[in-house]
C-alpha positions as YAML, in Angstrom:
chain: A
units: angstrom
residues:
- id: 1
  name: MET
  ca: [9.20, -88.20, 36.06]
- id: 2
  name: ASP
  ca: [12.46, -87.09, 34.48]
- id: 3
  name: LEU
  ca: [12.14, -87.20, 30.68]
- id: 4
  name: SER
  ca: [15.34, -85.26, 29.94]
- id: 5
  name: GLU
  ca: [16.85, -88.25, 28.12]
- id: 6
  name: LEU
  ca: [13.83, -88.40, 25.81]
- id: 7
  name: GLU
  ca: [13.98, -84.64, 25.25]
- id: 8
  name: ARG
  ca: [17.60, -84.96, 24.11]
- id: 9
  name: ASP
  ca: [16.62, -87.51, 21.45]
- id: 10
  name: ASN
  ca: [12.99, -88.34, 20.72]
- id: 11
  name: THR
  ca: [13.56, -90.07, 17.40]
- id: 12
  name: GLY
  ca: [14.00, -93.65, 18.62]
- id: 13
  name: ARG
  ca: [13.45, -95.60, 21.81]
- id: 14
  name: CYS
  ca: [14.02, -94.39, 25.36]
- id: 15
  name: ARG
  ca: [14.01, -96.53, 28.52]
- id: 16
  name: LEU
  ca: [13.45, -95.05, 31.97]
- id: 17
  name: SER
  ca: [13.26, -96.82, 35.32]
- id: 18
  name: SER
  ca: [13.14, -96.38, 39.06]
- id: 19
  name: PRO
  ca: [15.72, -97.88, 41.41]
- id: 20
  name: VAL
  ca: [14.99, -101.51, 42.28]
- id: 21
  name: PRO
  ca: [13.77, -101.78, 45.90]
- id: 22
  name: ALA
  ca: [16.02, -104.08, 47.94]
- id: 23
  name: VAL
  ca: [13.01, -106.14, 49.05]
- id: 24
  name: CYS
  ca: [12.19, -106.89, 45.40]
- id: 25
  name: ARG
  ca: [15.50, -108.70, 45.01]
- id: 26
  name: LYS
  ca: [14.82, -110.90, 48.03]
- id: 27
  name: GLU
  ca: [11.10, -111.68, 48.04]
- id: 28
  name: PRO
  ca: [8.89, -113.18, 45.30]
- id: 29
  name: CYS
  ca: [7.35, -110.35, 43.25]
- id: 30
  name: VAL
  ca: [4.34, -109.76, 41.05]
- id: 31
  name: LEU
  ca: [4.78, -107.66, 37.89]
- id: 32
  name: GLY
  ca: [2.19, -105.92, 35.72]
- id: 33
  name: VAL
  ca: [2.49, -104.77, 32.09]
- id: 34
  name: ASP
  ca: [0.41, -102.16, 30.26]
- id: 35
  name: GLU
  ca: [0.75, -99.46, 27.59]
- id: 36
  name: ALA
  ca: [-0.51, -95.98, 26.74]
- id: 37
  name: GLY
  ca: [-0.85, -94.37, 23.33]
- id: 38
  name: ARG
  ca: [-1.38, -97.38, 21.11]
- id: 39
  name: GLY
  ca: [-4.15, -95.79, 19.06]
- id: 40
  name: PRO
  ca: [-3.22, -92.10, 18.45]
- id: 41
  name: VAL
  ca: [-1.76, -90.89, 15.15]
- id: 42
  name: LEU
  ca: [0.35, -88.38, 17.12]
- id: 43
  name: GLY
  ca: [3.04, -88.89, 19.71]
- id: 44
  name: PRO
  ca: [4.82, -91.89, 21.22]
- id: 45
  name: MET
  ca: [3.55, -95.20, 22.53]
- id: 46
  name: VAL
  ca: [4.71, -96.01, 26.06]
- id: 47
  name: TYR
  ca: [5.00, -99.50, 27.54]
- id: 48
  name: ALA
  ca: [5.44, -99.81, 31.30]
- id: 49
  name: ILE
  ca: [5.95, -102.42, 33.98]
- id: 50
  name: CYS
  ca: [5.32, -102.05, 37.69]
- id: 51
  name: TYR
  ca: [6.31, -104.59, 40.32]
- id: 52
  name: CYS
  ca: [6.21, -105.18, 44.06]
- id: 53
  name: PRO
  ca: [6.61, -108.10, 46.49]
- id: 54
  name: LEU
  ca: [3.62, -110.39, 46.79]
- id: 55
  name: SER
  ca: [3.71, -109.69, 50.52]
- id: 56
  name: ARG
  ca: [3.14, -105.97, 49.84]
- id: 57
  name: LEU
  ca: [0.43, -106.29, 47.20]
- id: 58
  name: ARG
  ca: [-2.22, -105.07, 49.64]
- id: 59
  name: ASP
  ca: [-0.10, -102.02, 50.34]
- id: 60
  name: LEU
  ca: [-0.10, -101.30, 46.60]
- id: 61
  name: GLU
  ca: [-3.89, -101.72, 46.51]
- id: 62
  name: ALA
  ca: [-4.14, -99.30, 49.44]
- id: 63
  name: LEU
  ca: [-2.68, -96.57, 47.22]
- id: 64
  name: LYS
  ca: [-6.00, -96.78, 45.30]
- id: 65
  name: VAL
  ca: [-4.38, -97.38, 41.91]
- id: 66
  name: ALA
  ca: [-6.89, -97.84, 39.09]
- id: 67
  name: ASP
  ca: [-7.08, -98.16, 35.32]
- id: 68
  name: SER
  ca: [-5.48, -94.92, 34.05]
- id: 69
  name: LYS
  ca: [-8.27, -94.44, 31.48]
- id: 70
  name: THR
  ca: [-10.77, -93.95, 34.32]
- id: 71
  name: LEU
  ca: [-8.69, -91.24, 36.01]
- id: 72
  name: LEU
  ca: [-8.21, -87.55, 35.42]
- id: 73
  name: GLU
  ca: [-4.70, -86.41, 34.56]
- id: 74
  name: SER
  ca: [-4.31, -84.80, 37.97]
- id: 75
  name: GLU
  ca: [-5.35, -88.07, 39.66]
- id: 76
  name: ARG
  ca: [-2.84, -90.08, 37.63]
- id: 77
  name: GLU
  ca: [-0.04, -87.69, 38.57]
- id: 78
  name: ARG
  ca: [-1.06, -87.84, 42.24]
- id: 79
  name: LEU
  ca: [-1.05, -91.64, 42.22]
- id: 80
  name: PHE
  ca: [2.29, -91.79, 40.44]
- id: 81
  name: ALA
  ca: [3.70, -89.44, 43.08]
- id: 82
  name: LYS
  ca: [2.39, -91.85, 45.76]
- id: 83
  name: MET
  ca: [4.14, -94.73, 44.04]
- id: 84
  name: GLU
  ca: [7.36, -92.71, 44.02]
- id: 85
  name: GLU
  ca: [6.95, -92.06, 47.74]
- id: 86
  name: ASN
  ca: [6.81, -95.83, 48.27]
- id: 87
  name: ARG
  ca: [9.99, -96.74, 46.44]
- id: 88
  name: ASP
  ca: [10.90, -99.01, 49.31]
- id: 89
  name: PHE
  ca: [8.59, -101.66, 47.83]
- id: 90
  name: VAL
  ca: [7.33, -100.35, 44.41]
- id: 91
  name: GLY
  ca: [9.46, -100.32, 41.27]
- id: 92
  name: TRP
  ca: [8.74, -99.48, 37.63]
- id: 93
  name: ALA
  ca: [10.36, -99.28, 34.20]
- id: 94
  name: LEU
  ca: [9.10, -98.09, 30.83]
- id: 95
  name: ASP
  ca: [9.98, -97.88, 27.15]
- id: 96
  name: VAL
  ca: [8.98, -94.79, 25.17]
- id: 97
  name: LEU
  ca: [8.63, -95.71, 21.49]
- id: 98
  name: SER
  ca: [8.79, -92.64, 19.26]
- id: 99
  name: PRO
  ca: [6.35, -92.05, 16.39]
- id: 100
  name: ASN
  ca: [9.37, -92.20, 14.08]
- id: 101
  name: LEU
  ca: [10.32, -95.67, 15.36]
- id: 102
  name: ILE
  ca: [6.73, -96.90, 15.01]
- id: 103
  name: SER
  ca: [6.41, -95.57, 11.45]
- id: 104
  name: THR
  ca: [9.74, -96.87, 10.17]
- id: 105
  name: SER
  ca: [9.02, -100.27, 11.74]
- id: 106
  name: MET
  ca: [5.61, -100.58, 10.13]
- id: 107
  name: LEU
  ca: [6.61, -99.15, 6.73]
- id: 108
  name: GLY
  ca: [9.96, -100.93, 6.32]
- id: 109
  name: ARG
  ca: [10.69, -103.38, 3.53]
- id: 110
  name: VAL
  ca: [10.37, -106.14, 6.13]
- id: 111
  name: LYS
  ca: [7.12, -105.29, 7.92]
- id: 112
  name: TYR
  ca: [7.17, -105.11, 11.71]
- id: 113
  name: ASN
  ca: [3.57, -104.62, 12.74]
- id: 114
  name: LEU
  ca: [2.35, -102.88, 15.87]
- id: 115
  name: ASN
  ca: [1.34, -106.10, 17.61]
- id: 116
  name: SER
  ca: [4.79, -107.61, 17.16]
- id: 117
  name: LEU
  ca: [6.42, -104.38, 18.31]
- id: 118
  name: SER
  ca: [4.16, -104.36, 21.38]
- id: 119
  name: HIS
  ca: [4.83, -108.00, 22.24]
- id: 120
  name: ASP
  ca: [8.59, -107.60, 21.89]
- id: 121
  name: THR
  ca: [8.61, -104.42, 23.97]
- id: 122
  name: ALA
  ca: [6.65, -106.06, 26.78]
- id: 123
  name: THR
  ca: [8.95, -109.09, 26.68]
- id: 124
  name: GLY
  ca: [11.98, -106.81, 26.78]
- id: 125
  name: LEU
  ca: [10.74, -104.97, 29.85]
- id: 126
  name: ILE
  ca: [10.03, -108.19, 31.77]
- id: 127
  name: GLN
  ca: [13.52, -109.41, 30.89]
- id: 128
  name: TYR
  ca: [14.95, -106.05, 31.97]
- id: 129
  name: ALA
  ca: [13.36, -106.46, 35.42]
- id: 130
  name: LEU
  ca: [14.86, -109.94, 35.71]
- id: 131
  name: ASP
  ca: [18.26, -108.66, 34.59]
- id: 132
  name: GLN
  ca: [18.07, -105.98, 37.31]
- id: 133
  name: GLY
  ca: [17.65, -108.70, 39.91]
- id: 134
  name: VAL
  ca: [13.89, -108.43, 40.52]
- id: 135
  name: ASN
  ca: [12.61, -111.78, 41.82]
- id: 136
  name: VAL
  ca: [9.61, -112.00, 39.48]
- id: 137
  name: THR
  ca: [7.37, -115.03, 40.04]
- id: 138
  name: GLN
  ca: [4.04, -113.78, 38.62]
- id: 139
  name: VAL
  ca: [3.27, -111.58, 35.61]
- id: 140
  name: PHE
  ca: [-0.06, -110.02, 34.62]
- id: 141
  name: VAL
  ca: [-0.43, -108.44, 31.18]
- id: 142
  name: ASP
  ca: [-3.14, -106.44, 29.44]
- id: 143
  name: THR
  ca: [-3.56, -108.25, 26.14]
- id: 144
  name: VAL
  ca: [-2.65, -107.19, 22.62]
- id: 145
  name: GLY
  ca: [-4.33, -109.50, 20.14]
- id: 146
  name: MET
  ca: [-5.52, -112.93, 21.23]
- id: 147
  name: PRO
  ca: [-4.86, -113.45, 24.97]
- id: 148
  name: GLU
  ca: [-4.23, -117.19, 24.63]
- id: 149
  name: THR
  ca: [-1.60, -116.74, 21.90]
- id: 150
  name: TYR
  ca: [0.11, -113.88, 23.72]
- id: 151
  name: GLN
  ca: [0.14, -115.78, 27.01]
- id: 152
  name: ALA
  ca: [1.61, -118.90, 25.38]
- id: 153
  name: ARG
  ca: [4.35, -116.77, 23.81]
- id: 154
  name: LEU
  ca: [5.26, -115.10, 27.10]
- id: 155
  name: GLN
  ca: [5.10, -118.38, 28.99]
- id: 156
  name: GLN
  ca: [7.55, -119.89, 26.51]
- id: 157
  name: SER
  ca: [9.91, -116.92, 27.00]
- id: 158
  name: PHE
  ca: [9.65, -117.10, 30.80]
- id: 159
  name: PRO
  ca: [9.00, -120.76, 31.69]
- id: 160
  name: GLY
  ca: [9.74, -120.31, 35.39]
- id: 161
  name: ILE
  ca: [7.17, -117.53, 35.84]
- id: 162
  name: GLU
  ca: [3.39, -117.79, 36.13]
- id: 163
  name: VAL
  ca: [1.99, -115.62, 33.31]
- id: 164
  name: THR
  ca: [-1.60, -114.37, 32.99]
- id: 165
  name: VAL
  ca: [-2.73, -112.38, 29.93]
- id: 166
  name: LYS
  ca: [-6.26, -110.94, 29.95]
- id: 167
  name: ALA
  ca: [-8.29, -108.26, 28.28]
- id: 168
  name: LYS
  ca: [-8.97, -105.32, 30.63]
- id: 169
  name: ALA
  ca: [-6.20, -106.50, 32.95]
- id: 170
  name: ASP
  ca: [-5.61, -102.87, 33.89]
- id: 171
  name: ALA
  ca: [-9.02, -102.88, 35.56]
- id: 172
  name: LEU
  ca: [-8.65, -106.34, 37.10]
- id: 173
  name: TYR
  ca: [-5.19, -106.39, 38.67]
- id: 174
  name: PRO
  ca: [-3.80, -103.50, 40.77]
- id: 175
  name: VAL
  ca: [-0.23, -104.12, 39.62]
- id: 176
  name: VAL
  ca: [-1.35, -103.69, 35.98]
- id: 177
  name: SER
  ca: [-3.32, -100.58, 36.97]
- id: 178
  name: ALA
  ca: [-0.10, -99.20, 38.47]
- id: 179
  name: ALA
  ca: [1.76, -99.94, 35.22]
- id: 180
  name: SER
  ca: [-0.98, -98.20, 33.22]
- id: 181
  name: ILE
  ca: [-0.58, -95.10, 35.41]
- id: 182
  name: CYS
  ca: [3.19, -95.06, 34.83]
- id: 183
  name: ALA
  ca: [2.69, -95.41, 31.07]
- id: 184
  name: LYS
  ca: [0.00, -92.74, 30.83]
- id: 185
  name: VAL
  ca: [1.85, -90.20, 32.99]
- id: 186
  name: ALA
  ca: [4.98, -90.67, 30.88]
- id: 187
  name: ARG
  ca: [3.10, -90.30, 27.59]
- id: 188
  name: ASP
  ca: [1.19, -87.22, 28.76]
- id: 189
  name: GLN
  ca: [4.42, -85.53, 29.80]
- id: 190
  name: ALA
  ca: [6.22, -86.58, 26.62]
- id: 191
  name: VAL
  ca: [3.46, -85.11, 24.44]
- id: 192
  name: LYS
  ca: [3.31, -81.87, 26.42]
- id: 193
  name: LYS
  ca: [7.08, -81.35, 26.32]
- id: 194
  name: TRP
  ca: [7.64, -82.70, 22.81]
- id: 195
  name: LYS
  ca: [10.63, -81.06, 21.16]
- id: 196
  name: PHE
  ca: [10.01, -80.72, 17.44]
- id: 197
  name: VAL
  ca: [13.20, -81.38, 15.48]
- id: 198
  name: GLU
  ca: [11.59, -79.55, 12.56]
- id: 199
  name: LYS
  ca: [11.55, -75.76, 12.63]
- id: 200
  name: LEU
  ca: [7.80, -75.26, 12.38]
- id: 201
  name: GLN
  ca: [6.68, -71.80, 11.34]
- id: 202
  name: ASP
  ca: [4.59, -71.51, 14.48]
- id: 203
  name: SER
  ca: [4.40, -73.28, 17.79]
- id: 204
  name: ASP
  ca: [0.82, -74.50, 17.37]
- id: 205
  name: THR
  ca: [0.41, -77.49, 19.66]
- id: 206
  name: ASP
  ca: [-3.37, -77.45, 19.76]
- id: 207
  name: TYR
  ca: [-3.70, -80.86, 18.09]
- id: 208
  name: GLY
  ca: [-6.55, -82.22, 20.19]
- id: 209
  name: SER
  ca: [-6.48, -85.77, 21.54]
- id: 210
  name: GLY
  ca: [-4.17, -87.10, 18.84]
- id: 211
  name: TYR
  ca: [-6.66, -89.82, 17.89]
- id: 212
  name: PRO
  ca: [-7.43, -90.29, 14.17]
- id: 213
  name: ASN
  ca: [-11.15, -89.46, 14.48]
- id: 214
  name: ASP
  ca: [-10.57, -86.15, 16.30]
- id: 215
  name: PRO
  ca: [-11.44, -83.21, 13.94]
- id: 216
  name: LYS
  ca: [-8.88, -80.98, 15.69]
- id: 217
  name: THR
  ca: [-6.17, -83.60, 15.15]
- id: 218
  name: LYS
  ca: [-7.08, -83.94, 11.47]
- id: 219
  name: ALA
  ca: [-7.00, -80.15, 11.06]
- id: 220
  name: TRP
  ca: [-3.54, -79.99, 12.67]
- id: 221
  name: LEU
  ca: [-2.26, -82.73, 10.35]
- id: 222
  name: LYS
  ca: [-3.52, -80.89, 7.26]
- id: 223
  name: GLU
  ca: [-1.95, -77.66, 8.46]
- id: 224
  name: HIS
  ca: [1.46, -79.23, 9.06]
- id: 225
  name: VAL
  ca: [1.84, -81.51, 6.05]
- id: 226
  name: GLU
  ca: [4.89, -80.70, 3.93]
- id: 227
  name: PRO
  ca: [4.43, -81.44, 0.18]
- id: 228
  name: VAL
  ca: [7.67, -83.42, -0.21]
- id: 229
  name: PHE
  ca: [8.85, -84.43, 3.26]
- id: 230
  name: GLY
  ca: [5.45, -85.17, 4.75]
- id: 231
  name: PHE
  ca: [4.81, -84.63, 8.44]
- id: 232
  name: PRO
  ca: [6.93, -83.72, 11.47]
- id: 233
  name: GLN
  ca: [8.30, -86.80, 13.27]
- id: 234
  name: PHE
  ca: [5.64, -86.27, 15.92]
- id: 235
  name: VAL
  ca: [3.25, -87.93, 13.45]
- id: 236
  name: ARG
  ca: [2.94, -91.67, 12.80]
- id: 237
  name: PHE
  ca: [3.21, -91.79, 9.01]
- id: 238
  name: SER
  ca: [2.03, -95.39, 9.02]
- id: 239
  name: TRP
  ca: [-1.47, -94.53, 10.29]
- id: 240
  name: ARG
  ca: [-4.16, -94.53, 7.60]
- id: 241
  name: THR
  ca: [-5.34, -91.04, 8.62]
- id: 242
  name: ALA
  ca: [-1.87, -89.63, 7.91]
- id: 243
  name: GLN
  ca: [-1.52, -91.57, 4.66]
- id: 244
  name: THR
  ca: [-4.88, -90.27, 3.40]
- id: 245
  name: ILE
  ca: [-3.83, -86.67, 4.02]
- id: 246
  name: LEU
  ca: [-0.48, -87.28, 2.31]
- id: 247
  name: GLU
  ca: [-2.26, -88.70, -0.74]
- id: 248
  name: LYS
  ca: [-4.39, -85.55, -0.99]
- id: 249
  name: GLU
  ca: [-1.98, -82.81, 0.08]
- id: 250
  name: ALA
  ca: [1.55, -83.99, -0.78]
- id: 251
  name: GLU
  ca: [3.35, -84.51, -4.07]
- id: 252
  name: ASP
  ca: [3.20, -87.85, -5.83]
- id: 253
  name: VAL
  ca: [6.37, -89.74, -6.73]
- id: 254
  name: ILE
  ca: [7.36, -90.37, -10.34]
- id: 255
  name: TRP
  ca: [9.55, -93.45, -10.69]
- id: 256
  name: GLU
  ca: [11.98, -93.60, -13.65]
- id: 257
  name: ASP
  ca: [10.66, -97.00, -14.73]
- id: 258
  name: SER
  ca: [6.99, -96.02, -14.51]
- id: 259
  name: ALA
  ca: [4.95, -96.21, -17.70]
- id: 260
  name: PRO
  ca: [4.25, -92.77, -19.28]
- id: 261
  name: GLU
  ca: [0.48, -93.21, -18.83]
- id: 262
  name: ASP
  ca: [1.02, -93.68, -15.09]
- id: 263
  name: GLN
  ca: [2.82, -90.34, -14.87]
- id: 264
  name: GLU
  ca: [0.12, -88.16, -16.45]
- id: 265
  name: GLY
  ca: [-0.79, -85.23, -14.24]
- id: 266
  name: LEU
  ca: [2.07, -85.81, -11.80]
- id: 267
  name: ARG
  ca: [4.58, -83.08, -10.99]
- id: 268
  name: LYS
  ca: [8.35, -83.58, -10.99]
- id: 269
  name: ILE
  ca: [10.42, -83.08, -7.85]
- id: 270
  name: THR
  ca: [12.08, -80.02, -9.43]
- id: 271
  name: SER
  ca: [8.76, -78.18, -9.28]
- id: 272
  name: TYR
  ca: [9.15, -78.17, -5.51]
- id: 273
  name: PHE
  ca: [11.94, -75.60, -5.85]
- id: 274
  name: LEU
  ca: [10.38, -73.39, -8.51]
- id: 275
  name: ASN
  ca: [7.52, -70.91, -8.54]
- id: 276
  name: GLU
  ca: [5.44, -69.93, -11.54]
- id: 277
  name: GLY
  ca: [8.11, -67.48, -12.70]
- id: 278
  name: SER
  ca: [10.73, -70.27, -12.68]
- id: 279
  name: GLN
  ca: [12.67, -68.53, -9.91]
- id: 280
  name: ALA
  ca: [14.17, -70.74, -7.22]
- id: 281
  name: ARG
  ca: [12.30, -70.68, -3.95]
- id: 282
  name: PRO
  ca: [14.19, -70.66, -0.64]
- id: 283
  name: ARG
  ca: [12.98, -74.15, 0.32]
- id: 284
  name: THR
  ca: [16.37, -75.36, 1.53]
- id: 285
  name: SER
  ca: [15.59, -74.13, 5.03]
- id: 286
  name: HIS
  ca: [13.96, -77.52, 5.70]
- id: 287
  name: ARG
  ca: [15.97, -79.60, 8.17]
- id: 288
  name: TYR
  ca: [16.61, -82.26, 5.48]
- id: 289
  name: PHE
  ca: [18.89, -79.80, 3.70]
- id: 290
  name: LEU
  ca: [20.33, -78.20, 6.83]
- id: 291
  name: GLU
  ca: [21.41, -81.54, 8.31]
- id: 292
  name: ARG
  ca: [23.19, -82.44, 5.07]
- id: 293
  name: GLY
  ca: [24.73, -79.01, 4.41]
- id: 294
  name: LEU
  ca: [22.85, -78.65, 1.12]
- id: 295
  name: GLU
  ca: [22.19, -75.29, -0.54]
- id: 296
  name: SER
  ca: [20.45, -74.19, -3.73]
- id: 297
  name: ALA
  ca: [22.87, -74.05, -6.68]
- id: 298
  name: THR
  ca: [22.88, -70.69, -8.46]
- id: 299
  name: SER
  ca: [25.39, -71.68, -11.17]
- id: 300
  name: LEU
  ca: [27.14, -74.77, -12.51]
...
């Protein structure tokens, strides 16, 4: 899977897709939707679709696709390679949603929660397949939230398509299993090849599973928290685990209109640049300053 586009810019959203098989434009097709990386505090979330003609569904099953969570990484890569070898009847597309996009969506003034982001991404991928000329007649989706509500929403968006939303759909329907493999392979590769836009002092990428309850992940977060700018963009700031570490390890904010009693014990932002001897520290090497051409002032 070529993730060069994501490597060039991993701060937003990246869409990748295979060529549409000619048969998928002519014959009625079934399409599956699944995601990978919904729960981790680190790395992107990937939504994927996979589709094939209804007449070739047994051929897809013959590839032995299965729920990606039940497979080893090597097995997922082998199955994805098999799908690529069968591009004459199997197609796929995916959206990689960066941690930065997830965080800014969830923490914006107008809240955009993860469920809404997931629903809209899945809807966008189904529409993308239709726009590419895929003759989609059936859709199977692994649920996010209440299946009945999600199904009704998708059915309203695609009234001419038979939509089924179920929990554990990735274990029930081969076409959803295939989508889960695409999503998981893409996320695994994205995490492995993640290009940090921040200049970290070391190249420590031993962050464990990335899930909030992983001690190794928590240790990595504590090691890489920056007192003013927080975490690298690899981290989802909006996750409670990250917020808890920020509350303990980072500087608090003093607002100009805050009552004096609310500011007791808090440090001012200027203390970030000074050491105990009141000499300026070379902190302007952070990318925030470099991107804006800012330097420490030595005289006025």
